[in-house]
C-alpha positions in Angstrom: -2.0 -84.1 67.9 -1.2 -82.2 71.1 -2.5 -83.6 74.3 -4.6 -81.0 76.0 -5.1 -80.9 79.8 -7.3 -78.7 81.9 -5.6 -76.8 83.5 -2.3 -77.0 81.6 0.3 -79.0 83.5 3.8 -77.6 84.0 5.8 -80.9 84.5 8.6 -79.2 86.3 6.4 -77.9 89.1 3.7 -80.5 89.0 3.3 -82.9 91.9 4.3 -86.5 91.3 0.6 -87.6 91.1 0.1 -85.1 88.3 3.1 -86.4 86.4 1.8 -89.9 86.7 -1.6 -88.9 85.6 -0.2 -87.1 82.5 2.0 -90.1 81.8 -1.0 -92.5 82.1 -3.2 -90.3 79.9 -0.4 -90.1 77.3 0.1 -93.8 77.3 -3.6 -94.5 77.0 -3.8 -92.2 74.0 -0.8 -93.9 72.4 -2.2 -97.4 73.0 -5.6 -96.4 71.5 -3.8 -94.9 68.4 -1.6 -98.0 68.0 -4.6 -100.3 68.3 -5.8 -98.9 64.9 -2.9 -100.9 63.3 -4.3 -104.2 64.5 -6.9 -104.8 61.8 -4.7 -103.7 58.8 -1.9 -105.9 60.1 -4.2 -108.9 60.5 -5.6 -108.3 57.0 -2.0 -108.3 55.6 -1.1 -111.4 57.5 -4.3 -113.2 56.4 -4.0 -112.2 52.7 -0.4 -113.1 52.3 -0.2 -116.2 54.4 -3.6 -117.4 53.5 -2.6 -117.3 49.9 0.7 -119.0 50.6 -1.3 -121.8 52.4 -3.6 -122.1 49.4 -0.6 -122.4 47.0 1.2 -124.9 49.2 -2.0 -127.0 49.5 -2.7 -126.8 45.8 0.9 -127.9 45.1 0.4 -130.9 47.4 -2.8 -131.9 45.7 -1.4 -131.5 42.2 1.6 -133.7 43.1 -0.1 -136.1 45.5 1.9 -139.2 44.5 5.2 -137.4 45.1 4.1 -135.9 48.3 2.8 -139.3 49.5 6.2 -140.8 48.8 7.8 -138.0 50.8 5.4 -138.5 53.7 6.2 -142.3 53.6 9.9 -141.5 53.8 9.2 -139.5 57.0 7.3 -142.4 58.5 3.9 -140.8 58.3 1.2 -143.6 58.4 -1.2 -143.7 55.5 1.0 -141.3 53.5 -1.4 -140.9 50.5 -4.4 -140.2 52.8 -2.4 -137.8 55.0 -0.9 -136.0 52.0 -4.5 -135.5 50.6 -5.7 -134.3 54.0 -2.8 -131.9 54.5 -3.1 -130.5 51.0 -6.9 -130.0 51.4 -6.5 -128.5 54.8 -3.9 -126.0 53.5 -5.8 -125.2 50.3 -9.3 -124.7 51.8 -7.9 -123.3 55.1 -5.8 -120.8 53.1 -8.8 -119.5 51.2 -10.8 -119.2 54.4 -8.0 -117.2 55.9 -7.9 -114.9 52.9 -11.6 -114.3 53.3 -11.5 -114.0 57.0 -14.3 -116.6 57.3 -14.1 -118.9 60.3 -10.6 -117.7 60.6 -10.0 -118.6 64.2 -11.6 -122.0 63.7 -9.6 -122.8 60.6 -6.4 -121.8 62.4 -6.7 -124.9 64.6 -6.4 -127.6 61.8 -3.7 -125.5 60.1 -1.8 -125.3 63.4 -2.1 -129.1 63.7 -0.7 -129.6 60.2 2.2 -127.3 61.0 3.0 -129.1 64.3 3.0 -132.4 62.4 5.3 -130.8 59.8 7.7 -129.8 62.6 7.6 -133.2 64.3 8.2 -135.1 61.1 10.2 -133.0 58.6 11.9 -130.6 61.1 12.2 -132.7 64.3 15.8 -131.6 64.9 14.6 -128.0 65.0 12.1 -128.9 67.7 14.6 -130.9 69.7 17.1 -127.9 69.7 14.4 -125.3 70.4 16.1 -124.1 73.6 19.7 -124.8 72.8 19.6 -123.5 69.2 16.4 -121.5 68.6 17.6 -120.3 65.3 16.9 -123.8 63.8 13.3 -123.6 64.9 12.8 -120.0 63.8 14.3 -120.7 60.3 12.5 -124.0 59.7 10.0 -123.8 56.8 6.8 -124.2 59.0 7.7 -121.3 61.4 6.3 -118.3 59.5 3.2 -120.2 58.6 2.7 -121.3 62.2 3.4 -117.7 63.5 0.7 -116.4 61.1 -2.0 -118.8 62.1 -1.2 -118.4 65.8 -1.6 -114.6 65.3 -5.0 -115.1 63.7 -6.0 -117.7 66.4 -5.1 -115.3 69.2 -6.3 -112.0 67.8 -9.0 -113.0 65.3 -9.2 -112.0 61.7 -9.6 -108.3 62.4 -12.3 -105.8 61.3 -11.7 -106.3 57.5 -13.1 -109.9 57.4 -16.3 -111.8 56.7 -16.2 -112.9 60.4 -16.4 -109.2 61.4 -19.3 -108.6 59.0 -21.2 -111.5 60.5 -20.5 -110.4 64.0 -21.8 -106.9 63.2 -24.9 -108.3 61.7 -25.6 -110.4 64.8 -25.0 -107.5 67.1 -27.4 -105.2 65.1 -30.0 -108.0 65.0 -29.7 -108.5 68.7 -30.0 -104.8 69.6 -33.0 -104.3 67.3 -35.1 -106.9 69.3 
């Protein structure tokens, strides 16, 4: 796509304000075009990481005794209950992420589960966050945490049940 201006601007002879105007117009066009990538990216993040959450939670629930023993070894109080809560949160939260239903809301308990995972199973990575950030970035919870923070910050995108509900409420509100 060629950016059309009226009249055509010759950048070599244009005044500085014209160059800035053309630059601003070009940047705004680029930003608008790039924003079309937001919803497909959020869909991919939700589908992949939501499914990973589901599988991880399902694995915890299917092996509750073993997970509870691991939680106990980390010093987590009420290990059986906390293993069941973590597994259920991951399993149900993952499915909700996949659907894009209550995605921002479900990102909060998932974030909490991941922070607890960092503070118990990967505490050394947290302690060395600023001195050795690679430990934090390569720890198991990082990619899960990054995905839910993306969804929390930007929402689930246009390809979600949340977006359908929002459109329905907007159309109902404007038809009154």
